[in-house]
N, C-alpha and C positions, 0 to 999 in steps of 0.2 A: 741391488737395483738402485738404492739410494745413491751409491757412488756414481752409477751411470748418469743419474739425473744431475748430480753436481758437475759432471764433466761436460754438460751441454749448456750452450748459451741460450738465454731466453730472448725471444724476439718475434716479428711477422714479415712474410714475403710472397711474391708471385711473378711468374714469367710466362710469355707465350712462345712456345717452340713450334708446335705443329699447327695445321690449318684449322679453321673453324668454318662450319658450313653456314653460309648465308648471312652472317652478321659479324661486325667487328667486335673483337673481345679484348684485344690488348692494346692496339694502337688507336690513333684517332681515325675517323672515317677517311677512306681513300679520297684524295682530291685529284683534280685534273691538272693542277699546277705542278710542273716539274716532272710529270710522268714521262719516262723514256723507254719503257719496256717494249712498246710497239714501234719505235722508231726504226726505219730501214737499216740503220747502222747497228741495231741491237737485236731486234726480233727474238725476244726472250723465249717465247713459247715454241718457236719453229726451228731456230738454229740448233745444231747438235751441241751437246755439252761433253765435257771431258773431265768431270769431277770424279772423286774417288769412288762414289757409289756406282756411277756409270761404268768405270773400269772394272769394278768387282762384278757387276752384272754381266759384262762381256766375258769375264773369266768363267763365270758360272755356266753360261751358254756354251762356251767352247770346251768346257769340261776340264779346264786347267786349275779350277778351284772348286771346292764344295763347301757347303755349310752343314754343320752337325746340329741336329735337333735334340734338345734336352727336355726331358719330361717336366722339369721344374720351371725353366725359364725360356723354353722354346728355342728360338735361334739367337737369343741375345748374346750369350758368351761367344759363340762362333762369329757373329757379326762384329762384335767389338774387336776380336782378335784379327779378323780379316782386314778391318779398317784401321788398325793401329790405335784404337781408342782405349785408354787405360781404365780398368774397372775402378781404380782409386779416384777417378774424377767424378764419381757419382754425386749428384745434387738431387734434392727432393722438392717437388712442387705439389702442394696439397690443395691449391685453389682449383675450382672446377673450370678449367680452361683447356683448349685444344680439341682436336678432332675426336678424342676419346674421353671427353669430359664426363660422360655418364659413368665411366669406370673409375673416375678419379675423385678423391676426397681426402679428408684428414686421416682416415684409416687406410686408404689405398693411394698414397701420393704417386705422382708420375716421377719416375727416376730418369734423370738426364745424365748422359755421359758425353764427354767431348774431348777433342784435340784441336789443333789449330785450324782445321778445315771441315770437320764433321761433328754433328750433334746427333745423338741417338736417344730417343724417348721410349720408355718401357713402363707398362703397368701390368703387374701379374694378373693373368686371367683375361686381359684385353685381347681382341682379335689380331691386332697388328703392332709391329714396331713402327715408330715414326722416325724419319731421318731428315736432316737438313744438311746439305753439302754445299760448300762454297766453291763454285766453279771459278777458275781464274779469269774467265771472260764474261760469263753470263750471270754472275752473282749467285745468290743462295737459291738452290733448287731443292724442292721438297719431294719426299718419297715415302711410301709405306711398304712394309713387307709382311705378308700374312704369316701368322704364327702357327697355323696348321701345318703339319708335316707335308712335304711335297717332294716328288722325284727331283725336280729342279726348281728350287725356290727362286722367285724373281721379284726384284724391286720395281714398284710401279710409281711413275712420276705423278704428282698431284698439283695441277695448276690452279685448282680451286683455292689453294692456300693464299693466293694473291689477294683474296678478299680482305684478309687481315694483314698480310705481310708485305704490302706496299702501302705505306702511309707516311705521314710526316715524321713518325718515330723511326722509320727506316731510311729517312732521307729520300723518300719516294722511289726507292729501288727495292726489288725483292730481297728481303733481308730478315735478320733476327731481331727480336724485340725482347728486351729485359725490362719488365715493369713490376712495380710494387703496388699492391692493392690492399685495402682493408677487406677482410672476408668474414662471413658469418660462421656459425658452428658447423654447418654442412659443407663449407668450402666455397659457397657462392659469394661472388663479389658484391659488396654493398653498393646499392644504387646511390647516385648523387653524392658520392664521396670522392675526394681528390685522390688520384693515383699518380705515380711518378715513373717516368722513363729513367732507367738506371744506367750509368756507366761509372768509370773510376772517379769522376768529378762529383758524384752525388753524395751528399752527407749521409752517413750511415744511419742516422735517425729516420731517413726517408726510404731506406732499402728493405727489401726481402719480405714485404707483406705477402702472405700466401705461400711462403717457403718454410721448410724446416731448416734450422741453422744449428749446427753442432760444432764442438771444438774438442780438442784433446787436452785442453787446459781448464783449470778451475776458472769460473767466471768472476772476475773482480768487479768492483762497483761500476766502472765505466761501461760495461756491457751487461748490466743488470736489466731488469724488465724495462722495455721501451728504449734501451740503448740502440736498438734497431727494431724493425717491425716484424721480425720473424717469430714463428712458433706460437702466435696468438690468434685468437678470433675476437671479433667485436660485435656487440649487439647494443640496441638502444632500449633503455628502460621505457616501457609503454606509458607510464604515468608522468615521468619527468623529462623523458627524451635525452637523458644523460647517457654517455657511453659506458658500457660494461666490458672490460677487457679480461680475457681468460686465457691461460696457457694450458688448460686441460687437454687440448688436442695433442700438445707436445708430450705431456706426461703419459697420455694413453699410447702415443706412438712409441716412446722409449720402452714402455712396459709390454709392448705387443709381440716381442720376439720376432722382428721383421724377417730374419733369416729363415725362419720356419714357414714363411708365407710367400716365398717366391722372390724376395729381395736379396740382393747380394750382400747388403749390410744395412744398418740403420743410420749410416752417416750422411750428412749433408754439410760438409765442413765449411766454416766461414772463410778460411783462406782460399779454398777452391772457388767459392762464390766470388771473392774479390777478383780472381783471375778471369772468371767467366764474365763478370760485369765489364771488365776492361775489353775483353776480346770481342764481344758482340758489337759494340759500336765501331771498333776498328774495322771489322768486316764490312759494315755498311759504308763507312768512309771510303774504303778501297774500291768497292763496287761503284759508288757514285762518281768518284774521280775517273775511274776507267771509262764509264759510260759517257760522262760529259766530254771527255777528251775524244772518244770515238765519234760522237755526234759532231763535235767541232771539226774534226779532221775530215769527216764526210762532206762537210760544206766548205772545205778549204780554209777554215778559220782556226787552225790549231795554234793558239798563242798562249804560252804558259808563263810569260814574264809580266803579264798585266791582265786585268779584267777578271771575269768570273773563275776561270781556270786557275789563275794565280791565287785567288782567294781560297779555292778548294785545296790547292797544294799547301798553302800556309796552315789551313785547318788540320790537315793530315799530319804535317810535321809537328805542330804543337801537340797534337794528341799522342803521337808516337813517343814524344819526349816528356810526357806527363807534366806539361807546363802548369796545369791546374790539377790537383789531386786531393781527394779527401783521404787522409792517412788513417791507419788504425789508431785507436785511442789507447790501446794496450798492445804489448808485444804478443804476437800470435805464433802458434806452432803448427805448421801444416802437416798433413799425413805424409809419412816418409815415402810411400809408394808413389804418390802424386808428384812429390818433389823430384824423385828419381826419374820419372817418365818425362817431366818437363825439361829437366837438365839434359837428358839424353837426346831430346829432339831438337836442341838448339846448339849451333856451332860454338866452339870455344876458341879464344885467341891463344897466342903462344904462351901466355901466362896462366892459362886455364880459366880466364874470366868469360862470362857469357851473360846474355840478356835473359837467360832462363834461370838465373839465380835469384831467389826470393830474399827480401829483407824482412818485411812484415813486423817491423818495429816502428820506424819512422815513416815508411812508405811501402809500396807494394814490391818493387824490384830493387835488388842490390845496386844495379846500374840502371838509372831511369831512362831506358830506351826500350821500346816494345820488341819482344821476340817476333812480332808480326812482320818485321822487316824481312824475315826469312820465309814468309808464307808464299804459297803458290800464287795467291792473288796479288801480292806486292810484286813478285817477279813477273807477273803477267801484265803489268802496266807497260805502255808503249815506252820505247827507249827515251824519247824526249820528255815524257811526263816523269818517268822514274828519275832521270837526271835532275829535273827541276826539284823533285822531293829531296834528293840527296843534297843538292846545293842549298836548299832552304835549311835543312838540318845542320849543315856545316856552317852556314851563316850564323845560326843561333849558337852553336857550340864554340865557334872561334871568336865570338864577341862582335861580329860584324853588324849585328842588330842588338843594340844595347838597351832595348826597352826594359822597363822595370819588371814586366811580367816574366822575364826570363831569369830573374835574380835567384829563383829557387835552385837553379843549376849551379852548383859550386864549381870552382876551378878544377878540383880533383875529379868530380863527376864528368865534367866536360872532357877532360883529358882522357879519362878511361873510356868513355863512349867513342871518342874519335879513334883511339887505338884499337878497340874491339871491332869497329866497323872496318877499319883499314885491313885488319887481319882476316876478317870473315866474309867480306862482301867484295868478291873479285870484279864485280861490274861497276864499282865506283869509277867516276870520271878520273882520268889520269892525273889531273892537277889536284885532286882531292886525296890521292893515295899517300901523299907525303914523301 
């Protein structure tokens, strides 16, 4: 047991995946500024969706697919298999957040599993699975699946999730929110304490409050206590008001034999968390750009070479190229199963290179361009908008924009990314194919 403790990193973390009823929990309160979900060109709640959960639901109704109920985990394993979500992607959130927060806490964290377009939330003993699916046109759509056995299990769409999941943290579109909070011993977020929205640019010292964070490596000094905010709880001394930090919840978790209590494992790997942090904001950027362009086109104003749309194209290109990134402070070793699933999901060029290869020493990816360029949401951008994103990426890679902010992209990185894109993205404009 002592060895298992040594193999885990000490820290604090928290995220919102599923809906919360009646109050904002993860993002800032929803504002009316920039809201597009009710626009005639969008109609988020009424237009049909074609995300992976909808497709699976259709197959279940038609009888071409079935879900197997397991006495230990309900429909979890069957749902992960049907949606192509690797079990090795598991992350653990112990903050009391989400629609099933009454079932969630340090002893019963919410397990999240994800791929490039779907997130599945699970708590042993809770009545439902929670799902968020990234529809190529309609953004992130939220669902639940009852865990009680049924002749034909059915996913139910939850529009109440917009209470939390449309906010400034999601760029005012239905999206995912990765946040880091300080939490108390019971997993409740501390009031009047700063929290952080997280993506790949966020310093690690501000990440993962309310999350468990583990690793397959021994924890060297840079990731000792408070190298990040995972695995800890915080309380205030009633007499002095000073903060008291404890990692007892993490020790208790490691000692609790999670696999005997309905969890697939006790892991919440730091490398997998880094991928998750990157992907969540990328999803929101893709939805926002898609929606803004559709609204502009509906008014006859689709202009991607200047103005607000051009700014959004530039933001997406910069993010996909990791122009600003908080790198690991020590080399990390990700779970082999997760590495294999990520690599298998991303196309490779003629030399075997891909954007699904991890670095985890100096940066997140071996070749600093996001695998999200292969996502259904990226491919779902209108041809004019997608071409504008490609051209912006190539302007940066080919040195046509020589701003100092792009100096982190070395000549070798630029050349490799260009070659990989040319080999794996057949929809590149003809003049960019080389």
